[in-house]
N, CA, C and O atoms as a DFTB+ gen file, in Angstrom:
416 C
 N C O
     1  1     -14.187    -126.247     125.536
     2  2     -14.566    -125.781     126.852
     3  2     -13.373    -125.056     127.482
     4  3     -12.265    -125.591     127.517
     5  1     -13.601    -123.844     127.977
     6  2     -12.497    -123.078     128.547
     7  2     -12.289    -123.421     130.026
     8  3     -13.061    -124.169     130.625
     9  1     -11.229    -122.854     130.590
    10  2     -10.833    -123.140     131.968
    11  2     -11.948    -122.796     132.956
    12  3     -12.203    -123.548     133.896
    13  1     -12.608    -121.659     132.740
    14  2     -13.683    -121.231     133.639
    15  2     -14.799    -122.273     133.673
    16  3     -15.263    -122.658     134.746
    17  1     -15.225    -122.725     132.501
    18  2     -16.301    -123.714     132.428
    19  2     -15.906    -125.020     133.113
    20  3     -16.720    -125.629     133.807
    21  1     -14.663    -125.451     132.919
    22  2     -14.194    -126.690     133.541
    23  2     -14.223    -126.589     135.060
    24  3     -14.643    -127.525     135.741
    25  1     -13.779    -125.454     135.589
    26  2     -13.779    -125.269     137.044
    27  2     -15.207    -125.224     137.576
    28  3     -15.498    -125.819     138.614
    29  1     -16.095    -124.530     136.881
    30  2     -17.485    -124.446     137.334
    31  2     -18.166    -125.813     137.322
    32  3     -18.965    -126.115     138.209
    33  1     -17.859    -126.629     136.338
    34  2     -18.416    -127.984     136.291
    35  2     -17.912    -128.798     137.478
    36  3     -18.685    -129.526     138.101
    37  1     -16.628    -128.681     137.795
    38  2     -16.065    -129.400     138.944
    39  2     -16.717    -128.940     140.242
    40  3     -17.039    -129.755     141.106
    41  1     -16.911    -127.626     140.376
    42  2     -17.548    -127.083     141.580
    43  2     -18.962    -127.639     141.714
    44  3     -19.350    -128.113     142.782
    45  1     -19.720    -127.581     140.639
    46  2     -21.107    -128.061     140.678
    47  2     -21.161    -129.546     141.024
    48  3     -21.971    -129.955     141.855
    49  1     -20.319    -130.349     140.405
    50  2     -20.315    -131.789     140.673
    51  2     -19.966    -132.085     142.124
    52  3     -20.565    -132.963     142.744
    53  1     -18.995    -131.353     142.665
    54  2     -18.575    -131.636     144.036
    55  2     -19.663    -131.279     145.046
    56  3     -19.777    -131.924     146.089
    57  1     -20.456    -130.261     144.744
    58  2     -21.540    -129.866     145.652
    59  2     -22.745    -130.788     145.488
    60  3     -23.316    -131.242     146.479
    61  1     -23.132    -131.067     144.251
    62  2     -24.312    -131.911     144.036
    63  2     -24.056    -133.366     144.433
    64  3     -25.003    -134.128     144.635
    65  1     -22.799    -133.751     144.545
    66  2     -22.464    -135.082     145.050
    67  2     -22.957    -135.237     146.493
    68  3     -23.376    -136.322     146.897
    69  1     -22.904    -134.162     147.254
    70  2     -23.336    -134.183     148.653
    71  2     -24.810    -133.829     148.816
    72  3     -25.464    -134.312     149.741
    73  1     -25.338    -132.989     147.925
    74  2     -26.740    -132.561     148.006
    75  2     -27.232    -132.258     146.595
    76  3     -26.958    -131.192     146.043
    77  1     -27.955    -133.201     146.028
    78  2     -28.396    -133.055     144.633
    79  2     -29.433    -131.949     144.455
    80  3     -29.672    -131.510     143.330
    81  1     -30.049    -131.493     145.538
    82  2     -31.060    -130.439     145.469
    83  2     -30.489    -129.046     145.740
    84  3     -31.232    -128.064     145.715
    85  1     -29.211    -128.948     145.992
    86  2     -28.598    -127.656     146.313
    87  2     -28.676    -126.708     145.119
    88  3     -28.497    -127.114     143.970
    89  1     -28.946    -125.446     145.413
    90  2     -28.868    -124.396     144.395
    91  2     -27.478    -123.784     144.505
    92  3     -27.034    -123.429     145.597
    93  1     -26.798    -123.662     143.379
    94  2     -25.417    -123.180     143.362
    95  2     -25.360    -121.934     142.498
    96  3     -25.804    -121.941     141.350
    97  1     -24.808    -120.858     143.061
    98  2     -24.777    -119.582     142.355
    99  2     -23.368    -118.998     142.416
   100  3     -22.800    -118.828     143.495
   101  1     -22.824    -118.698     141.259
   102  2     -21.562    -117.973     141.161
   103  2     -21.886    -116.485     141.233
   104  3     -22.783    -116.007     140.539
   105  1     -21.152    -115.751     142.078
   106  2     -21.355    -114.310     142.147
   107  2     -20.001    -113.626     142.302
   108  3     -18.970    -114.295     142.358
   109  1     -20.001    -112.325     142.370
   110  2     -18.751    -111.589     142.513
   111  2     -18.091    -111.327     141.173
   112  3     -18.738    -111.356     140.126
   113  1     -16.792    -111.072     141.224
   114  2     -16.068    -110.655     140.019
   115  2     -16.089    -111.703     138.911
   116  3     -16.112    -111.352     137.732
   117  1     -16.081    -112.979     139.275
   118  2     -16.113    -114.031     138.241
   119  2     -17.447    -114.032     137.505
   120  3     -17.494    -114.316     136.308
   121  1     -18.519    -113.720     138.205
   122  2     -19.838    -113.647     137.559
   123  2     -19.968    -112.380     136.726
   124  3     -20.563    -112.396     135.648
   125  1     -19.411    -111.283     137.227
   126  2     -19.495    -110.009     136.498
   127  2     -18.552    -109.969     135.300
   128  3     -18.774    -109.212     134.356
   129  1     -17.500    -110.785     135.339
   130  2     -16.527    -110.789     134.252
   131  2     -15.423    -109.771     134.419
   132  3     -14.674    -109.515     133.477
   133  1     -15.303    -109.174     135.615
   134  2     -14.226    -108.203     135.839
   135  2     -13.148    -108.764     136.778
   136  3     -12.457    -108.017     137.471
   137  1     -13.027    -110.080     136.782
   138  2     -12.039    -110.751     137.616
   139  2     -10.636    -110.642     137.028
   140  3     -10.455    -110.325     135.852
   141  1      -9.656    -110.915     137.878
   142  2      -8.267    -111.049     137.448
   143  2      -7.888    -112.523     137.579
   144  3      -8.701    -113.340     138.011
   145  1      -6.671    -112.856     137.211
   146  2      -6.214    -114.247     137.320
   147  2      -6.188    -114.741     138.758
   148  3      -6.301    -115.941     139.007
   149  1      -6.038    -113.813     139.713
   150  2      -5.951    -114.225     141.114
   151  2      -7.264    -114.039     141.880
   152  3      -7.301    -114.226     143.096
   153  1      -8.325    -113.678     141.187
   154  2      -9.628    -113.530     141.847
   155  2     -10.129    -114.885     142.334
   156  3      -9.909    -115.916     141.697
   157  1     -10.811    -114.858     143.480
   158  2     -11.398    -116.097     143.977
   159  2     -12.716    -116.378     143.269
   160  3     -13.225    -115.549     142.514
   161  1     -13.245    -117.542     143.524
   162  2     -14.531    -117.970     142.973
   163  2     -15.537    -117.882     144.108
   164  3     -15.488    -118.688     145.038
   165  1     -16.445    -116.919     144.050
   166  2     -17.457    -116.742     145.089
   167  2     -18.659    -117.612     144.751
   168  3     -19.300    -117.437     143.715
   169  1     -18.953    -118.552     145.644
   170  2     -20.018    -119.517     145.405
   171  2     -21.002    -119.481     146.571
   172  3     -20.616    -119.640     147.729
   173  1     -22.271    -119.272     146.250
   174  2     -23.345    -119.364     147.231
   175  2     -24.045    -120.701     147.029
   176  3     -24.421    -121.056     145.912
   177  1     -24.215    -121.436     148.122
   178  2     -24.910    -122.720     148.070
   179  2     -26.139    -122.618     148.963
   180  3     -26.034    -122.319     150.152
   181  1     -27.296    -122.869     148.379
   182  2     -28.557    -122.838     149.122
   183  2     -29.086    -124.259     149.235
   184  3     -29.245    -124.963     148.238
   185  1     -29.357    -124.667     150.481
   186  2     -29.799    -126.040     150.724
   187  2     -31.153    -126.046     151.434
   188  3     -31.531    -125.065     152.074
   189  1     -31.871    -127.152     151.316
   190  2     -33.170    -127.292     151.975
   191  2     -33.022    -127.456     153.482
   192  3     -33.853    -126.970     154.248
   193  1     -31.984    -128.128     153.896
   194  2     -31.741    -128.462     155.290
   195  2     -31.355    -127.225     156.098
   196  3     -30.581    -126.393     155.625
   197  1     -31.883    -127.100     157.300
   198  2     -31.492    -125.991     158.173
   199  2     -30.175    -126.250     158.882
   200  3     -29.550    -125.309     159.371
   201  1     -29.736    -127.498     158.951
   202  2     -28.467    -127.830     159.589
   203  2     -27.354    -127.727     158.552
   204  3     -26.946    -128.728     157.963
   205  1     -26.872    -126.517     158.338
   206  2     -25.906    -126.284     157.267
   207  2     -24.481    -126.675     157.631
   208  3     -23.668    -126.895     156.734
   209  1     -24.151    -126.770     158.918
   210  2     -22.758    -126.989     159.317
   211  2     -22.166    -128.282     158.773
   212  3     -21.054    -128.284     158.245
   213  1     -22.900    -129.373     158.900
   214  2     -22.385    -130.659     158.434
   215  2     -22.175    -130.656     156.922
   216  3     -21.124    -131.074     156.437
   217  1     -23.165    -130.189     156.189
   218  2     -23.027    -130.130     154.730
   219  2     -21.956    -129.135     154.314
   220  3     -21.205    -129.380     153.370
   221  1     -21.889    -128.025     155.009
   222  2     -20.879    -127.015     154.692
   223  2     -19.478    -127.600     154.804
   224  3     -18.625    -127.333     153.958
   225  1     -19.234    -128.396     155.840
   226  2     -17.933    -129.052     155.994
   227  2     -17.651    -129.996     154.829
   228  3     -16.534    -130.034     154.314
   229  1     -18.656    -130.751     154.418
   230  2     -18.476    -131.670     153.285
   231  2     -18.193    -130.894     152.001
   232  3     -17.295    -131.249     151.238
   233  1     -18.964    -129.833     151.769
   234  2     -18.732    -129.010     150.576
   235  2     -17.304    -128.475     150.569
   236  3     -16.592    -128.591     149.572
   237  1     -16.899    -127.897     151.677
   238  2     -15.569    -127.271     151.745
   239  2     -14.453    -128.286     151.570
   240  3     -13.454    -127.998     150.911
   241  1     -14.607    -129.475     152.153
   242  2     -13.591    -130.515     151.973
   243  2     -13.477    -130.917     150.507
   244  3     -12.372    -131.063     149.984
   245  1     -14.611    -131.093     149.852
   246  2     -14.596    -131.456     148.429
   247  2     -14.017    -130.329     147.574
   248  3     -13.233    -130.576     146.658
   249  1     -14.407    -129.098     147.878
   250  2     -13.919    -127.957     147.099
   251  2     -12.434    -127.713     147.329
   252  3     -11.744    -127.205     146.445
   253  1     -11.940    -128.070     148.503
   254  2     -10.513    -127.926     148.783
   255  2      -9.690    -128.769     147.804
   256  3      -8.614    -128.354     147.374
   257  1     -10.193    -129.936     147.462
   258  2      -9.504    -130.784     146.482
   259  2      -9.411    -130.084     145.126
   260  3      -8.398    -130.192     144.435
   261  1     -10.465    -129.370     144.750
   262  2     -10.453    -128.616     143.492
   263  2      -9.463    -127.462     143.590
   264  3      -8.760    -127.160     142.626
   265  1      -9.406    -126.819     144.747
   266  2      -8.437    -125.734     144.945
   267  2      -7.009    -126.245     144.765
   268  3      -6.189    -125.601     144.110
   269  1      -6.721    -127.401     145.348
   270  2      -5.381    -127.980     145.210
   271  2      -5.071    -128.333     143.758
   272  3      -3.962    -128.106     143.276
   273  1      -6.053    -128.883     143.079
   274  2      -5.881    -129.309     141.691
   275  2      -5.693    -128.128     140.739
   276  3      -4.886    -128.195     139.812
   277  1      -6.440    -127.045     140.972
   278  2      -6.459    -125.929     140.020
   279  2      -5.623    -124.725     140.445
   280  3      -5.286    -123.879     139.616
   281  1      -5.287    -124.644     141.734
   282  2      -4.578    -123.469     142.232
   283  2      -5.482    -122.254     142.387
   284  3      -4.996    -121.136     142.560
   285  1      -6.784    -122.464     142.328
   286  2      -7.767    -121.385     142.440
   287  2      -8.407    -121.409     143.828
   288  3      -8.607    -122.479     144.402
   289  1      -8.725    -120.236     144.364
   290  2      -9.383    -120.140     145.665
   291  2     -10.894    -120.111     145.454
   292  3     -11.408    -119.324     144.659
   293  1     -11.595    -120.980     146.181
   294  2     -13.054    -121.058     146.090
   295  2     -13.625    -120.650     147.441
   296  3     -13.406    -121.325     148.447
   297  1     -14.353    -119.550     147.456
   298  2     -14.974    -119.040     148.681
   299  2     -16.451    -119.397     148.660
   300  3     -17.194    -118.966     147.778
   301  1     -16.868    -120.189     149.641
   302  2     -18.257    -120.637     149.658
   303  2     -19.021    -120.054     150.838
   304  3     -18.482    -119.872     151.929
   305  1     -20.278    -119.770     150.585
   306  2     -21.224    -119.377     151.624
   307  2     -22.384    -120.352     151.506
   308  3     -22.906    -120.574     150.413
   309  1     -22.787    -120.933     152.629
   310  2     -23.880    -121.902     152.625
   311  2     -24.990    -121.408     153.548
   312  3     -24.751    -121.090     154.712
   313  1     -26.203    -121.350     153.010
   314  2     -27.383    -120.970     153.788
   315  2     -28.517    -121.926     153.452
   316  3     -28.545    -122.533     152.381
   317  1     -29.445    -122.046     154.383
   318  2     -30.676    -122.758     154.040
   319  2     -31.472    -121.848     153.108
   320  3     -31.372    -120.623     153.180
   321  1     -32.252    -122.458     152.246
   322  2     -33.070    -121.678     151.307
   323  2     -34.051    -120.786     152.062
   324  3     -34.314    -119.657     151.648
   325  1     -34.585    -121.288     153.156
   326  2     -35.527    -120.522     153.963
   327  2     -34.861    -119.279     154.566
   328  3     -35.415    -118.181     154.503
   329  1     -33.682    -119.456     155.145
   330  2     -32.952    -118.334     155.748
   331  2     -32.605    -117.293     154.678
   332  3     -32.736    -116.089     154.899
   333  1     -32.166    -117.774     153.531
   334  2     -31.782    -116.884     152.433
   335  2     -32.962    -116.034     151.960
   336  3     -32.840    -114.818     151.808
   337  1     -34.093    -116.676     151.730
   338  2     -35.223    -115.954     151.136
   339  2     -36.050    -115.162     152.146
   340  3     -36.827    -114.292     151.753
   341  1     -35.897    -115.446     153.431
   342  2     -36.681    -114.715     154.429
   343  2     -35.849    -113.756     155.274
   344  3     -36.185    -112.577     155.378
   345  1     -34.786    -114.239     155.869
   346  2     -33.980    -113.422     156.778
   347  2     -33.036    -112.493     156.014
   348  3     -32.912    -111.316     156.352
   349  1     -32.380    -113.016     154.997
   350  2     -31.371    -112.226     154.273
   351  2     -31.929    -111.462     153.078
   352  3     -31.178    -110.826     152.338
   353  1     -33.214    -111.521     152.892
   354  2     -33.876    -110.948     151.719
   355  2     -33.527    -109.481     151.459
   356  3     -33.510    -109.049     150.307
   357  1     -33.253    -108.722     152.498
   358  2     -32.983    -107.291     152.335
   359  2     -31.514    -106.937     152.558
   360  3     -31.172    -105.765     152.718
   361  1     -30.661    -107.936     152.569
   362  2     -29.234    -107.686     152.796
   363  2     -28.535    -107.284     151.495
   364  3     -29.004    -107.618     150.407
   365  1     -27.417    -106.569     151.607
   366  2     -26.643    -106.231     150.404
   367  2     -26.179    -107.475     149.642
   368  3     -26.158    -107.475     148.411
   369  1     -25.808    -108.530     150.365
   370  2     -25.374    -109.758     149.701
   371  2     -26.501    -110.331     148.848
   372  3     -26.276    -110.714     147.700
   373  1     -27.694    -110.393     149.392
   374  2     -28.856    -110.902     148.657
   375  2     -29.072    -110.089     147.382
   376  3     -29.276    -110.649     146.305
   377  1     -29.025    -108.779     147.513
   378  2     -29.227    -107.911     146.349
   379  2     -28.147    -108.111     145.298
   380  3     -28.444    -108.166     144.104
   381  1     -26.888    -108.221     145.734
   382  2     -25.790    -108.428     144.786
   383  2     -25.911    -109.769     144.066
   384  3     -25.724    -109.847     142.852
   385  1     -26.221    -110.811     144.812
   386  2     -26.347    -112.138     144.200
   387  2     -27.505    -112.154     143.206
   388  3     -27.378    -112.710     142.115
   389  1     -28.624    -111.554     143.573
   390  2     -29.764    -111.520     142.645
   391  2     -29.470    -110.689     141.408
   392  3     -29.981    -110.980     140.327
   393  1     -28.660    -109.671     141.558
   394  2     -28.328    -108.779     140.439
   395  2     -27.303    -109.399     139.490
   396  3     -27.456    -109.324     138.270
   397  1     -26.268    -110.007     140.044
   398  2     -25.142    -110.455     139.214
   399  2     -24.919    -111.960     139.196
   400  3     -24.099    -112.451     138.421
   401  1     -25.631    -112.697     140.033
   402  2     -25.369    -114.120     140.186
   403  2     -25.687    -114.940     138.947
   404  3     -26.584    -114.614     138.169
   405  1     -24.925    -116.014     138.787
   406  2     -25.133    -116.965     137.694
   407  2     -25.401    -118.328     138.322
   408  3     -24.549    -118.882     139.016
   409  1     -26.590    -118.857     138.069
   410  2     -26.936    -120.183     138.605
   411  2     -26.207    -121.266     137.819
   412  3     -26.162    -121.246     136.589
   413  1     -25.642    -122.203     138.558
   414  2     -24.913    -123.303     137.920
   415  2     -25.811    -124.521     137.809
   416  3     -25.385    -125.557     137.299
């Protein structure tokens, strides 16, 4: 198992620990494969709950521990599944994630 896979497993575990139903998607340069050693890890988290702030704080606190351990920057975006599929459906971010995203 390579470094990328190990980090992705840690990311997935830390998010599903707080919400086992969360959808987790890697996007950006790490998903496209054109990243550099200093590229961040762009992670989209989609949750059933509309109150994303509390869960977002938990996700970020857990992911911060992974950042400290690995020296890698993890950038997370958290949306409710409803907001993502209805409100953001026509946004550039939505299109990019659907085009290049990798579900974890």
